[in-house]
N, C-alpha and C positions, 0 to 999 in steps of 0.2 A: 766114639762109640762104633764108628764104622758102618758099613751097609746094615748090619743086623739091626741097629738102632734108629737108622734113618733110611728105611726102605724106599719110601717115597721119593727123597732127595737123590739117592743113588740111582734109582731108575731114571729119574729126570736127567741127571749129568749123563748117563749112558745113552739115552735118546738124542740128547744134544751133540754129544760126540760123535755119533753115526749120521747125524743129519747132513745131506749134501749142502755144500754152500759153493758159491761162484766167485772166483778171482779175477781181477783184471791186473794184468802185468803190463807196464809201460816200459818197453826195452828198445834200447838204442839198436839200430840197424847197421852202424858202421863204427869206423874209428877203431882206437887200440883197445876197447874194452869189449868187443864183439865176440871174442872167444871166450870169455867168461860168461856174456849172455846166452851164448849157443849151448855151453856146458850146463848152465842153469836150467834151460829149457828141457833138456833131456831128463835133468835130474828131477825137476818138478812134475814132468808128466808121470814118473813112476811113482812119486811121493802121492801125487792126486789120485792114483788108482787105490793106494793103500788108506788114504784117509777121506775118501768119500767127497772130494771137491773137483772141480773143472776150472781150467784156465783159459781165458781168452787173452790174447796178445795185440796189443797196438804198438805203433812205431813212432807216432806223434800225437799231438794233444787235439787234433782237429775233430775228433768225436766226442771228447768229453764235455758233458753237460750236467746239470742236475738229473735230469732225465736218465741219461745214460749211466751215471755213476749209481743211481736207485738198484740197479740190477745186481750189484756186487756188495757181497759182505766183508770183502777184503781188497784194498788197492795196494798193488806191489810196484814201488818207483825201482825198476831193476836197471840200475846203473843210467839212469835218465837225469839229465841236469835241470836245476830250478830255474830257467829262464827260457824265454823264448816261447812260452806257452801262449796259446790263444787267450784273450781276456776272458772269454765265456768259460774257457776251462780253468783258468786259475781261481776265478770267483766259485765255481763250482766245486772246485777241490777245497777251498778254504770252508765252504760251508759243511762240506762233508766230514772234515776234521772237527771243526769247532761245534757241530750238532750231533757228533758222534754217529753218522749215517752208517758208519763202517769203521774197520779197523785199516791201518797203514802200516807198511814196512818200506823204508828207504834203504838203498844199498849206495855205499861208496860215492858214485858221481853226484848222488842227491845233496852233498853239501858242497857243491862247486859254487859256491855263493860270492858274487862279485859283479862286476861290469864285464861283460863277455861279448864278443860277436856284436857288439853295437847295443846290446841290451843293458837295460839298468838292474840292479840288484833287486829281487823280489824281496822287500823290506818285511813283509808278512812272513815269508818262508824262513827267512834268516831268524826272526823272533821265535818261530816253531821250533827252531833247531838250537836255542839257546843263545841267540842274539850274536852268531859267531860270522865271520867272513874269511873266506880261504884267501892265505897269502902264499903257500909255497908247498912243495912236496918233494919227496926223495925220488929224483928221476932214474937213479941207478939201481932202485929196487933193493930192500934188505928183507931178512927175516926178522921176526920179532916175537917176544913172548906175551902173550894176552892173559891178564890178571883178571878173574872173576871177582868182582866186589860184592855182588849181592847173590850169593850162592842160594838163597831160599827163594828167590823171584822163579815163577814158573817158566821162564824163558830159559834159565839156566839149570832145570831139571836134566840131570845125566850128562851135563858139561863138566869137564875137568876144571879143577880150580885155576890151572894154568894149562895153555897149550900154545903150540907155535904154529905161526903163519908163515910158510916158506917163502913166499914172493909178493912182496907189498909196496905200494908207492906211498907211505904214509903221509897223509895231509898233514900241514901245518895251519892252524887258524890263528886269527888275531889275538884270541884269548881262549881260555877253556870254557866250554859250555856249563861246567860243574854247578856254579851258582843257581842256574835257572831250570836245569833239567835233573832227572834221577839217573844217575851213572851206573850201570850195571857192570861194565868192564874197561878196563884201560890197558893200553900197550905200555911196556916196561922199555923205556928208550933205551936203557942201559944194557938191554939183551940184543940190540941190532947187531946183526951179522951180514955183511962187514959193518963197522961202525960208520956213522954218518954225524957230520956236523950239524945238520938239519934236525933240530929238535925243538920243542916246545914246552918241555916240562911236565906238566900235570896234563895228560894225553888221553882223555876219555876215547873209546871207539865203539862202545854200544851204550845206548841211552834211551830213556823215554821222556816225554814230556807229560807230567801226570795233570797239567792245567788244562789240557784238552779233553773234550769229552770222548773223542775215539781213542781206542785202545792204538797207540803208536809206538813204534821202536825203529831206531836208526842203528843200522850194522855198518861201521865203515869198510870192513873187509869186503873186497869185489873186485878185485883187478885181474887175477889170474884164474884160469880154468883147473888149476891143480887144487884149489879150495874144494872141490867136490871130489878129491881124494882123501879130505882131511875128515875124520869120523867127528871131530869135537865141532868142526865148524857145520857140518851137515846136522848135527844135533841141535845145534843153537838155531839154525834157520827152521828146521821142522818144528821146534817149540815155538819159535815166533810167529809162524804162520798160525799154528794152532790157537796160541794165545790171543793173537790179532784179530783173529776171526770168532772170538768168543767161545772156542772149542776146549778151552783149557783153564 
């Protein structure tokens, strides 16, 4: 019926969309992903102005607690690993997600799950991501075609059904997360240029875990700053922010 038949509903949706919200971004401050994080900050600043939100950045988990997270409607894990978190921070994050205290978006490095730098694997986080473990990646970097599977999902609104990612180090996991998550997009490994022998078969790259109360989405692509020259990727991330924050 549209807004003519549901004026109150439409007005409520408009009010919600224009209500300011706060975002927390946990971003790495070094390593070979720093150029992506720097480009992301510039782009996010522009997007925040357009869509009525603010972003606070932290570079480690020292500040994270239940009280600290309660300030934010959205938590972005911007190329930050899922190990080495302070115990208070990991417990607060788990509650934030399982209780639906706010939304979450993870990028790229957020699925680097295993035993690294002397830290054990965060078992809860692995389960959150579909029970997967990182096993390999493409160190030479290749382009790949991303295929959208759930075109009707709000996160994919305005995103082409296929789009190219020019420079990525596609991760390989011990298994596909598909049985335990809702896959929104996958990469076509046959499209790799140049070709690579490092493949996993069914290769989801964007997914959500509907078992959690928090709106959550993982977007694998997040290595190269040239992603912020990619219109399809920027549309995907913009949609993800608004959806995870409950504005879409």
